[in-house]
N, C-alpha and C positions, 0 to 999 in steps of 0.2 A: 596754851590753852587746849587746841583740839588736840595736839600731837604728845600732849600727855596725856587724856583719854585715851587714845585709839591703841596708848603704849598699854593702857594695864589688861590683863586676860578678862576675858571677854565675862568672866564672872562678876569680876570687881564693877568693871564696863555697867553691871547692868544692875548691880546698886549703887550708883552712883546716878546712873540713870534714872532709876525711882526717887532717888530721896528728889536729883532736881524736880521730876514732874511732880512729888506731893508738895514743895516751898512754891511751885508755880502755880500750883491748880489752889495749894489754902493760903498764901500772904494776906494775911503776916503771921505769921508763925514764929517762936518763942525756942528755946529747949529741951527737948535733951538736941532737937535737931540743927535749930537756928542759934545763931546767937550773933550780937553787933560787935563789931570792933572796933566804929568810928561815927560819928554823919555821916552817911550815906550809905556806907559800909557795911554788910555783914558775914557771914560763915555759915555752909549750908557743910555737918559732918557728917560723913560715910564712912559708918567703919568696915573694914577690908578686908581681906588674909591679910592682906601685907601692914596691918599698919590700921592708921584713921586718915583718907582725903579730905582735906582739909580745901572747898571752890568756893573763893571772894568771891561776892556778887555784889552789885545795885542795880536801880530799877529806877528806871523810866514810866510814869507815867503806869501802865499798865506792864511791860515789858520788863522780864529780870533778864539780867548783861550777868555774864562771868568777867571777871578780869584774870585771876589768875586759881590755879589748881597747885597745891605739891602735896604729901605726905608727911602727915607732921611726926615729928619722932623724937621732939621735945616738950614737958612743958609747956613750953611760953610758945608763941606765934616767932617762928625766924625775923628777924628786922629786916635781910634780904627780902622775906616775900612781903614782905609789908609793902615795902617801900616799894616792888612794882607792882604792884594792886592800886595803890596809893595813887602812883602816877600816869596808872593809867585812867583811874578817878576823873582824874583832874584833866585829862585829854579829853574822856571820854564827856567832861564839863564844860571848854573850851567848844570845842566841838559844837555839842549843841543852842548853844546866843546864837 
């Protein structure tokens, strides 16, 4: 996740950072910035020069936990990206019990 964000150009990183901050301090939010994907899993949508970045996240109390990010190139969220985020969500939930 961190490597993905660091690889973005500075202007795109700034845009993504602003969107994450908006979600952190305005939670709960809805469309067009945040969309629920599955129980306990949401996505933040950030428009950047190269397309649209999707950051999949969950919440733990007052914390926002970023699980996975990718540049969306098709209409539907790719299954492989969804599986990565869900796997990390399950790991996080097992670790917090």
